[in-house]
C-alpha positions as MATLAB code, in Angstrom:
seq = 'MAEPMSAAEFLAALKAEGVTVVEVGDWPHHNRNHKGSWGPVNGVMVHHTVSSGTAGTVALCRDGYSQLPGPLCHGVIPKDGTVHLVGYGRANHAGGGDPHVLDAVIAEDYGDRPPAPHQHEGSAGAVDGNARFYGFECINLGDGKDPWPAEQLLAIERVAAAICRHHGWTARSVIGHLEWSDWKSDPRGFDMHAMRGRVAARLGAKPAPAPAPKPPSRPSVSLAHVVSAARRDPGAAQGHTTHRGEVLLVERALHAEGLLAKRWVDGSFGTKTVSAYGAWQRECGYRGAAADGIPGKASLAKLGAKHGFDVKG';
ca = [
     108.335  105.519   60.629;
     104.481  106.148   60.783;
     102.222  107.818   63.328;
     100.780  106.141   66.026;
      97.382  104.282   65.265;
      94.933  105.293   67.961;
      93.767  102.695   70.320;
      90.484  101.954   68.429;
      92.756  101.291   65.666;
      94.699   98.972   67.080;
      92.307   97.166   69.004;
      90.257   96.637   65.700;
      93.669   95.735   63.970;
      94.331   93.129   66.549;
      90.633   91.669   66.312;
      90.646   91.583   62.354;
      94.136   89.171   62.581;
      92.177   86.876   64.705;
      93.449   88.120   68.126;
      91.477   86.842   71.344;
      91.740   90.378   73.492;
      90.971   90.868   77.194;
      91.037   95.017   77.739;
      92.243   95.339   81.354;
      90.653   98.517   82.663;
      91.296  101.604   81.388;
      93.805  100.502   79.047;
      93.442  103.045   76.028;
      94.623  106.049   78.258;
      96.920  104.211   80.560;
     100.517  105.568   79.587;
     104.201  107.026   80.442;
     103.298  110.354   77.598;
     103.736  113.043   80.607;
     107.666  111.571   80.561;
     108.149  111.789   76.783;
     107.183  111.080   73.384;
     105.065  108.569   71.835;
     105.705  108.079   68.136;
     106.608  107.992   65.500;
     106.320  104.351   65.749;
     109.113  102.227   63.604;
     108.304   98.526   64.907;
     107.089   96.284   67.469;
     109.385   94.580   70.053;
     108.726   91.224   72.059;
     109.642   90.030   75.026;
     109.606   87.602   77.784;
     108.473   88.431   81.187;
     110.633   86.019   83.333;
     107.447   84.945   85.509;
     104.575   82.675   85.239;
     101.346   82.860   86.238;
      98.625   85.128   84.237;
      97.216   87.356   87.180;
     100.186   88.358   88.838;
     102.051   89.227   85.449;
      99.066   91.007   83.985;
      98.398   92.980   87.381;
     102.440   93.698   87.335;
     102.774   94.799   83.780;
      99.988   96.876   83.950;
     101.078   99.056   87.194;
     104.843   98.453   87.297;
     107.044   98.699   90.154;
     108.167  101.618   92.095;
     111.417  101.661   90.031;
     109.538  101.249   86.941;
     106.079  102.284   86.669;
     103.428  100.648   84.547;
     102.543  100.492   81.735;
     105.406   97.881   81.139;
     104.201   97.180   77.518;
     101.038   97.260   75.091;
     100.109   93.834   75.564;
     100.698   90.630   77.504;
     100.502   87.220   76.056;
      99.901   84.226   78.116;
     100.815   80.604   77.045;
      96.961   80.471   75.766;
      97.188   82.939   73.657;
      94.950   85.517   74.966;
      96.172   89.076   74.178;
      95.573   91.162   77.567;
      96.137   94.968   76.962;
      97.499   96.999   79.657;
      98.046  100.147   78.178;
      98.304  102.121   75.153;
     100.795  104.865   74.329;
     104.279  105.030   75.871;
     105.061  102.277   77.986;
     108.180  101.395   79.838;
     109.231   98.795   78.251;
     111.973   98.637   75.462;
     114.434  101.134   77.419;
     117.819  102.462   75.099;
     118.694  100.488   72.474;
     121.429  100.691   69.383;
     120.458  103.726   66.663;
     121.881  101.259   64.068;
     119.553   98.679   64.803;
     116.970  101.576   64.775;
     118.333  102.459   61.265;
     117.697   98.946   60.093;
     114.633   98.296   61.169;
     112.895  101.553   59.396;
     114.884  100.643   56.354;
     113.844   97.319   56.538;
     117.223   96.639   54.901;
     119.162   93.673   56.566;
     119.343   89.919   56.223;
     118.337   87.240   58.603;
     119.040   89.296   61.763;
     119.370   93.152   62.230;
     122.894   94.068   63.088;
     124.156   92.842   66.148;
     123.511   95.639   69.708;
     126.472   97.527   70.900;
     124.638   99.874   73.017;
     121.967  100.256   75.419;
     120.232  102.251   77.985;
     122.370  104.383   80.274;
     125.307  104.176   77.268;
     126.126  107.308   75.233;
     124.519  107.556   72.117;
     121.539  104.953   73.018;
     118.262  105.523   71.311;
     115.015  106.096   73.569;
     112.715  102.633   72.072;
     110.005  103.474   74.402;
     108.926  106.265   71.895;
     109.690  104.093   69.148;
     108.022  100.625   69.738;
     105.111   98.709   69.933;
     105.871   96.146   72.938;
     104.314   92.661   74.044;
     105.192   91.025   77.129;
     105.410   86.974   76.824;
     104.955   84.916   79.733;
     107.829   82.736   80.246;
     110.122   81.918   82.698;
     113.333   82.945   80.020;
     115.251   80.066   81.517;
     115.539   78.633   77.875;
     113.446   75.300   78.972;
     109.911   76.938   79.964;
     107.902   75.752   76.682;
     106.165   78.274   74.009;
     102.876   76.662   73.382;
     101.673   76.937   69.906;
      98.787   79.164   71.095;
     101.447   81.596   72.605;
     103.563   81.806   69.278;
     100.530   82.328   66.905;
      99.465   85.039   69.312;
     103.184   87.002   68.721;
     102.703   85.782   65.121;
      99.425   87.648   65.057;
     100.100   90.581   66.746;
     102.801   91.423   64.951;
     101.331   90.975   61.682;
      98.082   93.120   62.684;
     100.798   96.003   63.668;
     102.714   95.760   60.350;
      99.910   95.349   58.146;
      98.562   98.104   59.430;
     101.772  100.685   59.441;
     102.594   98.938   55.698;
     105.534   97.458   57.398;
     107.459   93.962   56.657;
     108.202   91.605   59.010;
     111.653   93.056   59.500;
     110.140   96.001   61.594;
     109.576   93.088   64.062;
     112.630   92.162   67.224;
     113.222   90.786   70.011;
     114.625   93.073   73.059;
     117.931   91.038   72.728;
     118.096   92.259   69.352;
     117.515   95.841   70.505;
     119.940   96.119   73.705;
     123.461   94.389   74.397;
     122.889   93.367   77.791;
     118.935   91.653   76.692;
     118.508   88.237   76.410;
     114.565   88.180   75.876;
     112.989   86.464   74.157;
     114.521   83.259   74.777;
     113.455   79.679   74.072;
     112.214   80.740   70.204;
     114.300   82.453   67.458;
     113.047   85.893   66.369;
     114.462   85.022   62.584;
     111.701   81.997   62.610;
     109.242   84.162   64.119;
     109.644   86.955   61.481;
     109.503   84.408   58.490;
     106.159   83.237   60.120;
     104.756   86.933   60.052;
     106.099   87.373   56.507;
     103.930   84.110   55.578;
     100.980   85.931   56.989;
     101.238   89.245   55.618;
     101.504   87.451   52.317;
      97.962   86.073   53.394;
      94.675   87.950   53.801;
      93.885   88.367   57.743;
      92.378   84.977   59.185;
      88.774   85.765   60.072;
      88.578   86.421   63.843;
      87.093   83.758   66.242;
      83.856   83.907   67.854;
      84.184   86.030   70.871;
      85.043   84.071   74.303;
      83.974   85.347   77.785;
      87.232   86.876   79.233;
      88.795   85.063   82.013;
      89.135   86.003   85.469;
      91.901   86.646   87.332;
      92.337   84.353   90.332;
      94.289   84.609   93.567;
      95.569   81.291   95.680;
      94.462   81.676   99.147;
      97.906   80.326  100.612;
      99.409   83.128   98.657;
      97.360   85.898  100.076;
      97.447   84.323  103.958;
     100.885   84.038  103.222;
     101.648   87.565  102.141;
      99.071   88.935  105.563;
     101.155   86.793  107.912;
     104.475   88.237  106.182;
     104.272   91.437  104.887;
     103.735   93.493  107.869;
     106.868   92.385  110.002;
     108.796   92.702  106.793;
     110.637   96.097  105.592;
     109.003   99.246  104.246;
     107.230   98.326  100.800;
     108.449   94.615  101.177;
     105.774   93.014   98.660;
     104.785   89.077   98.681;
     102.573   87.688   95.405;
     102.658   91.319   94.428;
      99.876   90.991   91.797;
      97.453   88.818   93.757;
      97.497   91.028   96.774;
      96.649   94.124   94.220;
      93.897   92.222   93.536;
      92.554   92.062   96.931;
      93.566   95.479   98.241;
      91.605   97.040   94.873;
      88.334   94.949   96.194;
      88.883   96.426   99.421;
      89.315   99.953   98.176;
      85.944   99.225   96.112;
      84.238   98.710   99.574;
      85.505  101.798  101.187;
      87.644   99.911  103.750;
      91.200  100.784  102.390;
      92.495  104.093  101.470;
      94.028  104.048   97.998;
      97.538  104.790   98.909;
      97.699  101.645  100.460;
      96.610   99.590   97.379;
     100.433   99.231   96.608;
     100.516   95.425   96.649;
     102.084   94.862   99.734;
      99.697   92.969  102.579;
     100.910   95.093  105.569;
      98.951   96.559  108.333;
      96.822   98.989  106.422;
      95.504   96.083  104.347;
      95.288   93.495  107.392;
      92.861   96.004  109.235;
      90.658   96.768  106.036;
      90.407   93.200  105.517;
      89.564   92.518  108.977;
      86.660   95.034  108.578;
      85.676   92.893  105.670;
      85.707   89.944  108.093;
      83.740   91.861  110.330;
      81.004   92.859  107.138;
      80.903   89.133  106.815;
      79.570   88.427  110.371;
      82.932   87.213  111.951;
      83.846   88.609  115.085;
      86.614   88.107  117.510;
      89.592   85.884  116.551;
      87.625   85.324  113.311;
      87.867   88.921  111.724;
      91.770   88.863  112.764;
      92.223   90.328  109.176;
      94.148   86.856  107.832;
      92.023   86.164  105.065;
      89.663   82.887  105.052;
      88.554   81.487  102.102;
      84.910   81.619  102.667;
      85.479   85.737  103.060;
      87.908   86.148  100.486;
      85.896   83.898   98.071;
      82.662   86.772   98.706;
      85.288   89.855   98.218;
      86.239   88.027   94.955;
      82.143   87.471   93.955;
      81.850   90.857   93.986;
      84.842   92.118   92.434;
      85.733   89.573   89.385;
      88.256   87.126   91.070;
      87.973   83.485   91.624;
      89.739   81.972   94.931;
      92.228   78.918   94.809;
      92.804   76.417   97.368;
];
């Protein structure tokens, strides 16, 4: 049991362990602390996202959705092993879990695996895991077939070891979501006992030196995806979203241009976003049917060049 490290300490610990980090927005101050406590902390929890694609998943884990506001974790780990920090503090990732599992993690006195969980969010006696665990969402479909590349598994090992090293914990403070709550199955596709073995081996050695910093990877949007959203969302039910993560990148850029009110930056390419995009097209010199609010490659690429995203297709 320990007080959470500061955001600066957290970032330094990851880098000291050799983790390649991308800082997303004002992540040190993005949290759900107003909804409950953050700490004392007891361990690290690993999840899979049931998604693919880095840009959309990072956006979703940062912002959440109407039923579950973000951040949905502290870091997102794509298949290339880069760790995208999306929040720090209380995050909606663990939910309710079994107090017997928490006791075993605190004591670090179990064998290969913690006791099987018999409780989950909503059940009597469940424990609030959002206050107790650092959480990492790993991009994987979670179907048992989607691969876990070596770079991604190494990043999981490194982030878990970094946190355990700082707090003086053993690898038994690292668990999967399926080991915390009886209705969860993540992470699926690799064994948490084997991962704890990797973390234990790393904790027994000095941290690897940090690699030379790489330029942060730029998010990207698919032209086909945002065109599909612009044609589908306006006629759909209220709040419907198509390719939400990519649409959010476009909407944030339109908001930064002063063309879209913040209340409409919601991941739905609805009528307000179509109108705002039409205004952007007119700023790009298009008129008439060419400024209908349906993105074209040239205008979208120009918007991306100004606001930090690339366009595919």
